[in-house]
N, C-alpha and C positions, 0 to 999 in steps of 0.2 A: 072882590078879593076874598079868598077863602078865610083869611085870618084878620079881617078888618075889625078893629076895636078890641082885639084880643091881646093880652100881655103875657108873653113868654119868657120863662127864665132858661137860660142855656147854661149848663154847668160844665165846666172843663175846657173853655176856650184857651187855645195856646197860640196859634198863628193862622196865616191865611190859607195854609195848605191842609188844615185840620177838617175833619168831617163837621165839627161843630161850626165852623165858619161857613161850610156850605150850606148847613141847615139855617144859620142866620141869615144869609143871602137870599135863601128861598122864601123864609118866612117874612122877612122884611118886604119883600116884593109883593107878598100877598096881604100887606097891611098890618102887620103885627108890630106891637111895641116891643122892643127887646131889652133883657136885663141879663147880665152875664156874671158868672163867678170864674175867677182864674186863681192860680197859684203864685205866691210870691209877690210881696210888696215892690221888690225890686223891678218887677216886670210892668209896673203901672203905667208908665209913659208909653211902652210899647204897645199894651192893650187898649189904652184910650185912643191912640193914633190908629189902631186896627179898626175901631169900631166908630170912628168920627163920621163915617158915611151913613151910619144907621141913626137916622135922626131921633133926638130924645131918649137915646139909649143910656144905660148906665152899668157900670161894672164894679164888683166887689171882690176883694180878695178873700180867698178861703183856703187857708193853708192847713187842710186836715178835713177832706170831705167824709171821713168815716169816723170823725170825733163828735161825739153827741154834742157836747157843750158849745163847740165852735161852730157846729152847723146851726144850732139853734140861736146862737148870738147873732150870726150873719142873716139868718132867714128873718129874724125879728126885726132886724134894721131894712131889710128889703121890703117887708110888708108895711112898716111904718112910713117909708118913703115913696112907695109905689102902689099900695093897695094890694088886692087879691090878684092871684095869677089864674090864667086860663090853660097854662100848660107849663109842663117842666121837661126839658132835654136833659138826660143824664148821659154825658160824654166823657166818663171818668173810668180810667183803667190803669193798672201798672202792675208789673213783675220785676223782680230783680233780674239784671242781666245774666247772671250766672244760671238762674233757673231757666232761662231761654236757651242758653247756648249748651248746657250739659244735658245728658239723658235725663228724661222725667224721673227715672228711680232715684237720682241723686238730688231731688228736690229737699231743701231742708224744711224742718218744721217751721222756722222763722219765715221762710220764703212762701211756703204754701198759705200760711195765716195771713201774711202781708198781701198777697195776690187776690185772696178772696175777701179780706177786709176792704181793700181799696177799690176792687172792681166790682163786687157783688153788694156786700153789706152797704156800702155807701148809697145805693139806690133805695134800700129798704129805709135807711134812715133819712134820707131827703124826704121820701112820700109821707112817712110817719111824722116827721117834724113838720111839714106842711100842713098835714091833717089836723094835727094837735093844736097848731097856731091859727087854725082857721084860715089859711091862705088860699085855699082852692075854691075857685068858683064853681057853680053847678056845671056839670057837663066838662070838668076839666079833663085834660088829655096828658098822660106821662108816657114819654118815648125814651127808650135806651138803646144802646148800640152794642150788637153781638157779632159773632163770627162763626163760620162752619167748624172751626176748630172745637166747638162745644159738643158736636155729635161725632166727628170723624177725627181719627189721629193724624194731624198734620205735622210734619218734621219742623221742629223749631218753636212750636206753639206751646207744648208742654203744660206748664202748671196754669198758664192763662186760659187753657181749654176747660181745665177744671173750674176756673173762676167764672168763665162764661156759661158753663153748664148750670153753675148754681145761680147766676144772674137770670137765666132764663126760667128756671123753676121759680125764681123769686117773682118774675113777671106774672106768671100764672097764679100764684097765691096772692099777690096784691091785686090783680084783676078781680079776683072773687071778693076780697075784702072791700075794695073801693066801689065795686059794682053795685054795692047796696045804696050808695049814695049817687049812682049814676055817672060815676067817674070811670075812666079807662086807663089801661096800662098795656103797652105793646112794645115790642123790640124789632129793630131793623137789622138783620143780618146781612151786612154789606160784602161785596166781593172785595178782594184786596185792593188797598190805595196806598199809594207811597206817602205816608205821613211820616212825622217825626217819630211817633210811636213805632212805626213799623220798621223803623231802621234798627230796633232791638231784636228783630227776627232773622235768625241765620239764613242766608241765601234767599232774601225776600225777592229779588229781581226773578229768580226762577220760577216763583209762585206766580208772579204776574204772567210770565211766559206760557205756563201751563193753563191758565184761565183762558187767556187769548186763543190758545190753539184748541182746547177742548170744550169750552162753553158752547152753547147753541148759537148765541149772537157773536161769539169769536171776536170779543172786545172786553177790556176792563171796563170798570165802572168809574165815575168821577165823583167828586164831592158835591157837584151840583145835582146829579141824579140822585144821590142818597138824601140830599136836602130836599128834594121835591118829594120824595116818599115820606120823609118825616113830617114835612108840612101837611101832606095829606092826612097823616095819622093824627096830626094836632088839630086838624079842622072838623067841622061838623058833618063833611062828606063821608067821614069814616065812623059815624056814631054808632054802627052796629058791630064794630070790630073792636074786641078786647081779649087780652091773654094770649096773643098771637105773635108768632116770630114770623116776620115778613122778609122773605129772602129777596135782595136786590143784588143779584151777582152775576147778571147775564145768562141766568140759567145754569150756572155751573153745578149747582147742588143737585139737579136731577141726573146727572151723568153717572155712569157705573165706574168710571175710571178717571 
């Protein structure tokens, strides 16, 4: 098993349709012990029921993944109760609805800052905090989630494309910083998946149709497939890969239209 005896923190679990859950399923099958963070104390019962099939897993509420002191407080608790980590999965992103539905030019200053703070800075904060608290084992691997809208103009993605572009640049700079200690940082650029977050994107179903029509494999991807790619990146099987954006989108990104 690729992740036997490894402890993986998955940040941003929401429900069984989320990419984070697909990663959790794959990592668990490969032997990982799982730790989760989620938003909202009111979601505690729902999350605990969701992860009950992952033996010995734990979940911690984190209401503010881009707030320095909150992240430090939760990470200190995670380390105290679980020891060091072999990997972190960053599955956190958010933009205001109006900034996704209106033309990008009308993005507010607050909306611009919010999208980048939650979707990009939160990765930098998580990695820095884990390193400062000595939470990461030797050869630890960090994986985050991005999307094609970081490099191409996709209708309705708007300010999230800016945030994902910043996220991808952060992956490269973090990879250089952590590489000195033998640690790796990569991103998975998933094809579109019908998650709760995707509902905020206007005409999302039409995007699924385009990918199915035009991608080389003529099909959309699943959370299970993305989970398997993330598990590979978390494992020692990928120990020569860092600072990369790995596209898992049925090949759609290579097409000219």
